[in-house]
N, C-alpha and C positions, 0 to 999 in steps of 0.2 A: 527533423532529431534533430538540427545542428543546431537549433536554439537550446533541444533539451541538452546536447554535449554543454554548451559556453554557459548551462546555468549549473549544469555539475563540473564542471571545474574548476568552479567559484569557490569549492566547495570549502575553503577552510575561511572564506568566509560570510557562504550562505547558512544560513537558521535550515535546518533540514529535518520532518518529520516524514519516518516511516513508519503504514499503519498500516497490520495486518489485519483482517477481517476471517474470520470465521469460531470453528465449532472442532476441536481436536478433538472430543468424542464425535466422532462422525468418519469416521475416513477419510475421506479427500477432503472434506474442506474446511481444515487442519493447515492448507498449505500456507494460508496468510500470516495465520500464528508460528508455524515453525520456522516459516521465510524471515519476520521477523529473530526471534530464536537465535538462526544460523548467522548473519549476515550481521546484528550486535554484536558479539563472540568477534567477528571479523573485526567491525571497528575500532573494537575497546580493542583489537591487538594494534593498530593502526597510528591511534590514538591519535581522533577522530572527535574533539569535542563538541562541533556542531552539530552534530546527528543527532539526532535523540529518538526512539521509540515507544511504540505504545502499538498498543495490542485490547481486542473486543471480540466478545461473536454478534456486534455489529456497530454500524453507528447511530449516535446518538447525536441531539443535540447541542449536549454538553460537546461534543467531538469540535464544533466551532470559536470555540474560546480560543483550544490548544492551537489550530490549526491560526488563525490569525496571529501568533505570534512567532512563524514562521513563514518564512521568504519560496519554501521548497515545501510540497505534500507528495510524498507517494503512494498512495491509499492499494497496497496487497490482495487478494482476493484468489478464491476458488473458482474457476470456470468453468461447468456446462458446456459451452459453447465449443462449436467446431475450428478451435484453432489448432495450429498446427504447435505445442508445446506452452506456449507461453504469448500475449501480447501487449506493449508497453505504447499506451498511446495519452496525449493530452488531454487533461478536461478542462469544461470550461466550466460557471455557475449556470444551472436551472434556468430554467426559465419563473419556473415556479418552481415553491422550496415545498416539499412536499415529505408525510412524514408517516406512522401511525405509531402505536403503541410500539411498533418491536424494533422501528428501522430507520434509518435515511440512507436516500445513494448518497456517494461520495461529489454528485453532482451540487443536489443539498444542502448538505455540508458547505458546499466552499460557497451559494449564493448567500443561505444563510450568516456570513461568518464576513462579508460584503454587505450586507443588509447593515448590521448588527454591531461590526468593527470598524467599516471604512478599511476592510482593507482584502486582495484576493493575492493571495500568494498563489506564486506559477504550480500548476498540480497533472496529475500523471493519478493514472490507473493500470496498473498492471496486477493480470487473471494469467493462472497457471489452470492450466488445465489439468480439470480430474476426471476421477472416471466411477466412484464408489461413495454415497454419503448412508449407508450401514453407518447403526451402530455398533462402532467398533472402535477399537484407536489406530489400529495398526493400517502407515500411508499405502495406497497399491506402487509395488516396485515402476509401471509406467509413472503416475504423477511425483514419485520421488528422481528420475529423470528426467521429468521436465522442470520438478524446485530444482534440482541443484543446478540446470542451467538456467532461469533465469537470476541465482544469488549473479553467478560468471559475468552474467550481463552485464545486471547492477554493479555488482565490482567493480566493473573497467570503466562504471559508467564515473565510480567512485574514485577513480588511480588518475 
């Protein structure tokens, strides 16, 4: 975790991308998207111009270019995994670049970025525990609490 802290402490010189993944129409699947919206408000109020944001339903091949332009990228997504609140970890290029007509993994995006552009930014995955993926735009209360904790965590990294 110390290397993570060191990368984020250089916040004024590192070009950072926060990328939210999710579907706002499927309850807690919106966690990545809402995370980006809320953190972007804070970043704008703190006047941190080197931090940019993007979000989409899923990662695509084209995202490798945007990632290649950054020093640090944090992918944020909802998780069904049995985690406690949220989980933040460094990720590395996948051994194989895999994608379907629908999506890519963050590790595959990083691998493609390295293969196509010769760049390998420091990459992290923040997964936030969700509870329901029904067709509904209302996030569950427990997912909202996890979202707040994850936002506080990343804000502390960036302070």
